[in-house]
N, CA, C and O atoms as a MOPAC input file, in Angstrom:
PM7 MOZYME 1SCF
protein

 N     53.88400 1    61.96000 1   151.78400 1
 C     55.33500 1    62.47000 1   152.84100 1
 C     56.16200 1    61.11900 1   152.98900 1
 O     55.46200 1    60.10800 1   152.95600 1
 N     56.89700 1    61.01500 1   153.07300 1
 C     58.10700 1    59.50500 1   153.10300 1
 C     57.80500 1    58.91000 1   154.51600 1
 O     57.82600 1    59.38200 1   155.65300 1
 N     57.49600 1    57.60400 1   153.95300 1
 C     57.85200 1    56.91000 1   156.16200 1
 C     58.92500 1    55.77400 1   155.56700 1
 O     59.29500 1    55.31500 1   154.48600 1
 N     59.19200 1    55.62000 1   157.09600 1
 C     60.66200 1    54.29200 1   156.72400 1
 C     59.06900 1    52.76200 1   157.06400 1
 O     57.89100 1    52.95900 1   157.36100 1
 N     59.74100 1    51.55200 1   156.85700 1
 C     59.29400 1    50.67500 1   156.77100 1
 C     60.42500 1    49.57800 1   157.11600 1
 O     61.61900 1    49.52900 1   156.81700 1
 N     59.71000 1    48.83600 1   157.75600 1
 C     60.44500 1    47.78900 1   158.34300 1
 C     60.22700 1    46.62400 1   156.66100 1
 O     59.35500 1    46.64400 1   155.79200 1
 N     61.62400 1    45.63700 1   156.85600 1
 C     61.24200 1    45.21000 1   155.08200 1
 C     62.11700 1    43.85800 1   155.84500 1
 O     61.78900 1    42.84500 1   155.22700 1
 N     62.94000 1    43.56900 1   156.77700 1
 C     63.52800 1    42.19500 1   156.17000 1
 C     64.69300 1    42.62300 1   157.93900 1
 O     64.89500 1    43.70200 1   158.49600 1
 N     65.34300 1    40.72700 1   158.39700 1
 C     66.00500 1    41.00200 1   158.79500 1
 C     67.10700 1    41.68400 1   158.66900 1
 O     66.67700 1    42.60500 1   157.97500 1
 N     68.25500 1    41.92200 1   158.83200 1
 C     69.62700 1    42.16200 1   157.88400 1
 C     70.21300 1    40.32000 1   157.29300 1
 O     70.87900 1    40.15600 1   156.27200 1
 N     69.67200 1    38.94400 1   158.39300 1
 C     69.93200 1    37.98300 1   158.74300 1
 C     68.93700 1    37.05700 1   157.21700 1
 O     68.72200 1    35.84700 1   157.15000 1
 N     68.56200 1    38.01700 1   156.29900 1
 C     67.64600 1    37.88800 1   155.13200 1
 C     67.43800 1    38.42100 1   154.33000 1
 O     66.40300 1    38.56600 1   153.67900 1
 N     68.87100 1    38.99400 1   154.20200 1
 C     69.48300 1    39.30000 1   153.08800 1
 C     71.31400 1    39.00400 1   152.71900 1
 O     72.36600 1    39.47200 1   153.15500 1
 N     70.81400 1    37.63900 1   151.34900 1
 C     72.16200 1    37.41800 1   152.04300 1
 C     73.74900 1    38.35700 1   151.60000 1
 O     74.06100 1    39.21700 1   150.77600 1
 N     74.17200 1    37.87700 1   152.27800 1
 C     76.33500 1    37.87500 1   152.44300 1
 C     76.18800 1    38.71100 1   151.13700 1
 O     75.36500 1    38.21300 1   150.36800 1
 N     76.74600 1    39.79800 1   150.71300 1
 C     77.52300 1    39.80300 1   149.08000 1
 C     76.46100 1    39.35700 1   147.84100 1
 O     76.68200 1    38.80200 1   146.76400 1
 N     74.82000 1    39.99600 1   148.65900 1
 C     73.25300 1    39.69800 1   147.41500 1
 C     72.70100 1    40.72000 1   147.59800 1
 O     73.31500 1    41.78700 1   147.62900 1
 N     71.25400 1    40.60900 1   147.78200 1
 C     70.05100 1    41.33700 1   147.34600 1
 C     69.37800 1    40.75500 1   148.09200 1
 O     69.71800 1    39.74600 1   148.71000 1
 N     68.13600 1    41.40100 1   148.15300 1
 C     66.92500 1    40.84300 1   148.37100 1
 C     66.14000 1    42.14800 1   147.75800 1
 O     66.52800 1    43.29900 1   147.95700 1
 N     65.00500 1    41.81200 1   147.00200 1
 C     63.73600 1    42.79600 1   146.30900 1
 C     62.80200 1    42.89000 1   146.85600 1
 O     62.12100 1    41.99300 1   147.35300 1
 N     62.57000 1    44.41500 1   146.84000 1
 C     61.23900 1    44.65800 1   147.72800 1
 C     60.33300 1    45.44800 1   146.51900 1
 O     60.63200 1    46.42400 1   145.83100 1
 N     59.09500 1    44.61300 1   146.55100 1
 C     58.14200 1    44.91100 1   145.41000 1
 C     57.32600 1    46.89600 1   146.60300 1
 O     56.73200 1    47.06900 1   147.66700 1
 N     57.86300 1    47.81600 1   145.47900 1
 C     56.85000 1    49.29900 1   145.56400 1
 C     55.85900 1    49.66300 1   144.21700 1
 O     55.86600 1    49.41500 1   143.01200 1
 N     55.20500 1    50.23300 1   144.96000 1
 C     54.40000 1    51.56200 1   143.82900 1
 C     55.02400 1    51.49700 1   142.81000 1
 O     54.78700 1    50.69900 1   141.90300 1
 N     56.22100 1    52.62600 1   142.82900 1
 C     57.14700 1    53.48900 1   142.15200 1
 C     58.18700 1    51.98300 1   141.32200 1
 O     58.75000 1    52.28200 1   140.26900 1
 N     58.36100 1    50.56000 1   141.81800 1
 C     58.66800 1    49.56800 1   140.88400 1
 C     60.11200 1    49.34500 1   141.94000 1
 O     60.66200 1    50.20500 1   142.63000 1
 N     60.56200 1    47.54800 1   141.74300 1
 C     61.29900 1    46.94400 1   142.57900 1
 C     62.21900 1    47.69600 1   142.80500 1
 O     62.88300 1    48.05700 1   141.83300 1
 N     62.65100 1    48.28500 1   144.40200 1
 C     64.02100 1    48.19600 1   145.22500 1
 C     65.04900 1    47.35600 1   145.05400 1
 O     64.48700 1    46.26200 1   145.10700 1
 N     66.07300 1    47.17300 1   144.90100 1
 C     66.93400 1    45.90700 1   145.08900 1
 C     67.72300 1    46.69700 1   146.75900 1
 O     68.13800 1    47.81900 1   147.04700 1
 N     67.62400 1    45.61900 1   147.36800 1
 C     68.58500 1    45.96300 1   148.72600 1
 C     69.35700 1    45.42300 1   148.67900 1
 O     69.11800 1    44.33400 1   148.15700 1
 N     70.60800 1    45.59800 1   149.05100 1
 C     72.08200 1    45.26000 1   148.64700 1
 C     73.13200 1    44.63800 1   150.28900 1
 O     73.41800 1    45.51100 1   151.10900 1
 N     73.46400 1    43.56300 1   150.49100 1
 C     74.41600 1    43.56500 1   151.44200 1
 C     75.39000 1    42.94600 1   151.60400 1
 O     75.40900 1    41.72400 1   151.45600 1
 N     76.84400 1    43.93100 1   152.08400 1
 C     77.92300 1    43.71400 1   151.25500 1
 C     78.42100 1    42.92800 1   152.29200 1
 O     77.76700 1    42.50600 1   153.24600 1
 N     79.99200 1    42.68800 1   151.99400 1
 C     80.44900 1    41.45500 1   153.21200 1
 C     80.55900 1    41.98600 1   154.51300 1
 O     80.47600 1    41.22900 1   155.48000 1
 N     80.80000 1    43.62300 1   154.70000 1
 C     80.61600 1    43.61800 1   156.10800 1
 C     80.28800 1    44.27200 1   156.29900 1
 O     80.80800 1    45.29300 1   156.75100 1
 N     78.35000 1    43.86100 1   155.85900 1
 C     77.04700 1    43.83800 1   156.78600 1
 C     76.63600 1    45.45100 1   156.34900 1
 O     75.89000 1    46.17000 1   157.01400 1
 N     77.14900 1    45.74300 1   155.37400 1
 C     76.50100 1    47.08700 1   154.92200 1
 C     75.66600 1    47.05800 1   153.72800 1
 O     75.89900 1    46.59000 1   152.61400 1
 N     74.23200 1    47.90000 1   154.38300 1
 C     73.02900 1    47.85800 1   153.36400 1
 C     72.14000 1    48.55900 1   152.35500 1
 O     71.06300 1    48.96100 1   152.79500 1
 N     72.31800 1    48.70100 1   151.51100 1
 C     72.12000 1    49.81800 1   150.44600 1
 C     71.15200 1    48.92700 1   149.91400 1
 O     71.05500 1    47.70000 1   149.90300 1
 N     70.13800 1    50.29200 1   149.27100 1
 C     69.33900 1    50.00800 1   148.29300 1
 C     68.85800 1    51.12100 1   147.10000 1
 O     68.53700 1    52.29600 1   147.28100 1
 N     68.90100 1    50.51600 1   146.08000 1
 C     68.99100 1    50.88700 1   144.58600 1
 C     67.47000 1    50.65400 1   144.27500 1
 O     66.71800 1    50.11500 1   145.08700 1
 N     66.97400 1    51.21000 1   142.73600 1
 C     66.36400 1    50.81000 1   142.12300 1
 C     66.87500 1    49.72800 1   141.49400 1
 O     67.95400 1    49.77300 1   140.90300 1
 N     65.61400 1    47.90800 1   141.62500 1
 C     66.31600 1    47.60300 1   140.42800 1
 C     65.95900 1    47.77800 1   139.51500 1
 O     65.06600 1    47.14700 1   138.94900 1
 N     66.77800 1    49.02400 1   138.96800 1
 C     66.89400 1    48.79900 1   137.07100 1
 C     68.49400 1    49.32200 1   136.97800 1
 O     68.83800 1    50.20100 1   137.76700 1
 N     69.28500 1    48.88800 1   136.20000 1
 C     70.50000 1    49.46400 1   135.34200 1
 C     70.18800 1    50.73500 1   134.87700 1
 O     69.23200 1    50.82100 1   134.10700 1
 N     70.61600 1    51.44000 1   135.09200 1
 C     70.34900 1    52.69300 1   134.14600 1
 C     70.86900 1    52.40100 1   132.57800 1
 O     70.77000 1    53.25000 1   131.69200 1
 N     71.43800 1    51.06700 1   132.37500 1
 C     71.74600 1    51.74800 1   130.78900 1
 C     71.35300 1    50.32900 1   130.05700 1
 O     72.12100 1    50.14200 1   129.11300 1
 N     70.75500 1    49.67400 1   130.15000 1
 C     69.23400 1    49.11900 1   129.43900 1
 C     68.78100 1    48.35300 1   130.44800 1
 O     68.68300 1    47.12800 1   130.38600 1
 N     68.52600 1    48.95800 1   131.28800 1
 C     67.22200 1    48.37100 1   132.62100 1
 C     67.47700 1    46.54100 1   132.86500 1
 O     66.49400 1    45.81400 1   132.72100 1
 N     68.69000 1    45.98900 1   133.19100 1
 C     68.95900 1    45.07900 1   133.82000 1
 C     68.47000 1    44.48500 1   134.82700 1
 O     68.14700 1    45.39700 1   135.58800 1
 N     68.30000 1    43.83100 1   135.14400 1
 C     67.72900 1    43.77500 1   137.29000 1
 C     69.10400 1    43.61900 1   137.91100 1
 O     70.09200 1    42.97200 1   137.56500 1
 N     68.87400 1    44.34500 1   138.84700 1
 C     70.67000 1    45.06600 1   139.54000 1
 C     70.82800 1    44.47600 1   140.20300 1
 O     72.04500 1    44.49100 1   140.38600 1
 N     69.92700 1    43.14900 1   141.48900 1
 C     69.12600 1    42.69800 1   142.24100 1
 C     70.27900 1    41.13900 1   141.60700 1
 O     71.24100 1    40.59300 1   142.14900 1
 N     69.93100 1    41.00900 1   140.94400 1
 C     70.38700 1    39.46900 1   140.10500 1
 C     72.23400 1    39.68600 1   139.76200 1
 O     72.99600 1    38.83200 1   139.31000 1
 N     72.57800 1    41.21500 1   140.18600 1
 C     74.08600 1    41.35000 1   139.77900 1
 C     74.86000 1    41.17100 1   141.13700 1
 O     74.22000 1    41.24100 1   142.18700 1
 N     76.18400 1    40.94700 1   141.15200 1
 C     77.63600 1    40.87500 1   141.54800 1
 C     77.66400 1    41.65700 1   142.37700 1
 O     77.92500 1    42.80800 1   142.02500 1
 N     77.41700 1    41.39200 1   143.79800 1
 C     77.82300 1    42.41000 1   144.71900 1
 C     79.63500 1    41.81600 1   145.26800 1
 O     80.06300 1    40.73500 1   145.67300 1
 N     80.24600 1    43.09800 1   145.01800 1
 C     82.14600 1    43.42000 1   145.34000 1
 C     82.26500 1    45.20900 1   145.59800 1
 O     82.00800 1    46.30000 1   145.08900 1
 N     82.92200 1    44.46300 1   146.91700 1
 C     83.27400 1    45.83600 1   147.89400 1
 C     81.94100 1    46.19500 1   147.95400 1
 O     81.05000 1    45.40700 1   148.26900 1
 N     81.65900 1    48.12200 1   147.47300 1
 C     80.36800 1    48.70000 1   148.23400 1
 C     79.76200 1    49.01700 1   146.15900 1
 O     78.92600 1    49.84800 1   145.80700 1
 N     80.43900 1    48.17100 1   145.34300 1
 C     79.79100 1    48.14500 1   144.28200 1
 C     78.98800 1    47.09500 1   143.83900 1
 O     78.95500 1    46.08200 1   144.53700 1
 N     78.04800 1    47.16400 1   142.36400 1
 C     76.81600 1    45.84700 1   141.88900 1
 C     77.83200 1    46.27000 1   140.34900 1
 O     78.40500 1    47.27000 1   139.91400 1
 N     77.58100 1    44.61600 1   139.85000 1
 C     77.96200 1    44.96000 1   138.03000 1
 C     76.95800 1    43.74400 1   138.25100 1
 O     76.93900 1    42.76700 1   139.00000 1
 N     76.07600 1    44.28900 1   137.18600 1
 C     74.93600 1    44.81600 1   136.36100 1
 C     74.75600 1    43.16800 1   135.69600 1
 O     75.94900 1    42.98200 1   135.45700 1
 N     74.34800 1    42.39600 1   135.42800 1
 C     74.68800 1    40.97900 1   134.78000 1
 C     73.97600 1    40.49300 1   134.05000 1
 O     73.47700 1    39.37000 1   133.98400 1
 N     73.84500 1    42.30400 1   132.82900 1
 C     73.21900 1    41.87300 1   131.28400 1
 C     74.36900 1    42.27000 1   131.10600 1
 O     75.08300 1    41.35200 1   130.70000 1
 N     75.07200 1    43.55000 1   131.25900 1
 C     75.90400 1    43.69800 1   130.02800 1
 C     78.18800 1    44.53200 1   130.88000 1
 O     79.21100 1    45.02200 1   130.40300 1
 N     77.64500 1    44.12600 1   132.22500 1
 C     78.88500 1    44.17700 1   133.26600 1
 C     79.31700 1    45.53400 1   133.71400 1
 O     80.38800 1    45.80200 1   134.25800 1
 N     77.87400 1    46.75800 1   133.27000 1
 C     78.23700 1    47.85800 1   134.38800 1
 C     77.93700 1    47.71100 1   135.93600 1
 O     76.99800 1    47.14200 1   136.49200 1
 N     79.19000 1    48.50600 1   136.54800 1
 C     79.70700 1    48.47500 1   137.63500 1
 C     78.81600 1    49.84700 1   138.17200 1
 O     79.08800 1    50.91100 1   137.61700 1
 N     77.71400 1    49.84200 1   139.28500 1
 C     77.05000 1    50.71500 1   139.64400 1
 C     77.91600 1    51.10800 1   141.60100 1
 O     78.34300 1    50.14600 1   142.23800 1
 N     77.98400 1    52.20800 1   142.05700 1
 C     78.19800 1    52.24500 1   143.31400 1
 C     77.48500 1    52.54200 1   144.63600 1
 O     77.16700 1    53.65200 1   145.06000 1
 N     77.22500 1    50.93100 1   145.41000 1
 C     75.83400 1    51.43500 1   145.85300 1
 C     75.69600 1    52.19400 1   146.46300 1
 O     74.56600 1    52.01900 1   146.91900 1
 N     76.22100 1    53.32100 1   146.99400 1
 C     76.12300 1    54.07900 1   148.47100 1
 C     75.59100 1    55.46300 1   147.44200 1
 O     74.92300 1    56.29700 1   148.05300 1
 N     75.77800 1    55.67100 1   146.33700 1
 C     74.98200 1    56.55400 1   145.74300 1
 C     74.13500 1    56.13300 1   144.24200 1
 O     72.98200 1    56.55100 1   144.14000 1
 N     74.51400 1    55.60000 1   143.50100 1
 C     73.90600 1    54.56900 1   142.71200 1
 C     74.28700 1    54.90200 1   141.37000 1
 O     73.74500 1    54.46800 1   140.35300 1
 N     75.58900 1    55.97700 1   141.45100 1
 C     75.73400 1    56.10600 1   140.10600 1
 C     77.31700 1    55.22200 1   139.68000 1
 O     78.34100 1    54.81300 1   140.22800 1
 N     76.45800 1    55.30600 1   137.90200 1
 C     78.36500 1    54.34000 1   137.15800 1
 C     79.28700 1    54.71200 1   137.12000 1
 O     79.62600 1    55.89500 1   137.09300 1
 N     80.22600 1    53.33100 1   137.10300 1
 C     81.45900 1    53.64800 1   137.44500 1
 C     82.01900 1    54.20600 1   135.93900 1
 O     81.47900 1    53.83200 1   134.89800 1
 N     82.99700 1    55.00800 1   135.95100 1
 C     83.54600 1    55.38900 1   135.15300 1
 C     84.57600 1    53.99500 1   134.12000 1
 O     85.24700 1    53.08300 1   134.60300 1
 N     84.38000 1    54.26900 1   132.85200 1
 C     83.98300 1    54.97900 1   131.81400 1
 C     82.15800 1    55.26500 1   131.25600 1
 O     81.53500 1    55.92100 1   130.42100 1
 N     81.89000 1    54.17600 1   132.47600 1
 C     79.93400 1    54.43900 1   131.83400 1
 C     79.09600 1    55.77600 1   132.67000 1
 O     79.86800 1    56.31200 1   133.46500 1
 N     78.25300 1    56.16300 1   132.66200 1
 C     77.59700 1    56.98200 1   133.02800 1
 C     76.08800 1    56.48800 1   133.18200 1
 O     75.39700 1    55.65700 1   132.59300 1
 N     75.94300 1    57.13700 1   133.95700 1
 C     74.47500 1    57.10500 1   134.15600 1
 C     74.38100 1    57.29000 1   135.85300 1
 O     75.19800 1    57.83600 1   136.59500 1
 N     72.63700 1    56.40900 1   136.31000 1
 C     72.52300 1    56.41900 1   138.04900 1
 C     71.40300 1    55.67900 1   138.30900 1
 O     70.79400 1    55.25200 1   137.32800 1
 N     71.07100 1    55.47800 1   139.18700 1
 C     69.98200 1    54.16000 1   139.69500 1
 C     69.70400 1    54.67000 1   140.66300 1
 O     70.69700 1    54.83500 1   141.37100 1
 N     68.58900 1    55.11300 1   141.18900 1
 C     67.90100 1    55.84100 1   141.88600 1
 C     68.72400 1    55.41500 1   144.20900 1
 O     68.62300 1    54.44800 1   144.96400 1
 N     69.04200 1    56.07800 1   144.26200 1
 C     69.46000 1    55.51300 1   145.55000 1
 C     68.15700 1    55.61200 1   146.55500 1
 O     67.26500 1    56.37900 1   146.19300 1
 N     67.96500 1    54.81800 1   147.91600 1
 C     66.50300 1    54.81600 1   148.91500 1
 C     67.04700 1    55.00400 1   149.70700 1
 O     68.05800 1    54.31800 1   149.85100 1
 N     66.84000 1    55.68100 1   150.36600 1
 C     67.60200 1    55.90600 1   152.53300 1
 C     67.10200 1    54.38700 1   153.07000 1
 O     66.16400 1    53.60600 1   152.91200 1
 N     68.08700 1    54.48000 1   153.64800 1
 C     67.82900 1    52.82700 1   154.36900 1
 C     68.19000 1    52.99400 1   155.41600 1
 O     68.14400 1    54.17000 1   155.77900 1
 N     68.77700 1    51.86400 1   156.53800 1
 C     68.69300 1    52.11700 1   157.82800 1
 C     69.40400 1    50.41900 1   158.81100 1
 O     69.04600 1    49.40900 1   158.20400 1
 N     69.95200 1    50.21600 1   159.63800 1
 C     69.58800 1    49.40900 1   160.15300 1
 C     69.22100 1    49.29500 1   161.51600 1
 O     70.00700 1    50.07300 1   162.05800 1
 N     68.59200 1    48.86000 1   162.30400 1
 C     68.39500 1    49.00000 1   163.91700 1
 C     68.54900 1    47.73100 1   164.23600 1
 O     68.35500 1    46.82800 1   163.42200 1
 N     68.93100 1    47.52900 1   165.51400 1
 C     69.13100 1    45.87900 1   166.07900 1
 C     68.43000 1    44.93700 1   164.90300 1
 O     67.30200 1    44.45300 1   164.80300 1
 N     69.64400 1    44.89500 1   164.03500 1
 C     68.90000 1    44.16800 1   163.20800 1
 C     67.68700 1    43.92700 1   161.93900 1
 O     67.63400 1    43.24000 1   160.91900 1
 N     67.07100 1    44.58300 1   162.40600 1
 C     65.53600 1    45.09000 1   161.49400 1
 C     65.86200 1    46.52300 1   160.38000 1
 O     66.12500 1    47.66800 1   160.74600 1
 N     65.71000 1    45.87700 1   158.57600 1
 C     66.30400 1    46.95300 1   158.59800 1
 C     65.08100 1    47.90800 1   157.66000 1
 O     64.06400 1    47.78700 1   156.97700 1
 N     65.58600 1    48.43200 1   157.95100 1
 C     64.11800 1    49.96500 1   157.14300 1
 C     64.52800 1    50.94500 1   156.46900 1
 O     65.30800 1    51.87700 1   156.66500 1
 N     63.48500 1    50.37600 1   155.12700 1
 C     63.22500 1    51.77000 1   153.95900 1
 C     62.73700 1    53.17000 1   154.57800 1
 O     62.05000 1    53.51100 1   155.54100 1
 N     63.42500 1    53.79900 1   153.56000 1
 C     62.27500 1    54.68000 1   153.11400 1
 C     61.41400 1    54.80500 1   152.04400 1
 O     61.70700 1    55.21200 1   150.92000 1
 N     60.71700 1    54.56800 1   152.30200 1
 C     60.11900 1    54.95500 1   150.45200 1
 C     58.48900 1    55.99100 1   151.09100 1
 O     57.71300 1    56.48800 1   150.27400 1

């Protein structure tokens, strides 16, 4: 059964950046946009496994640092013409605390 886990405060995630959460199923990248929206994806690009947490956040997308694939933060889907998906994790912010469903 999934549970919500407090992982950090929103201020501990850099704006237009990310933070890595270690999980038994693999690392999870938690992203923060310029408008303080927070998203969580598996920290692995579907192309060649690049670390999305080290990518560039722009709008609601992240660009993989290895080969430039762009993924939508809200769905994990690659932006056309690329195809693939990184697993998305439910996330929420309450009173400045970020909760991740694992």
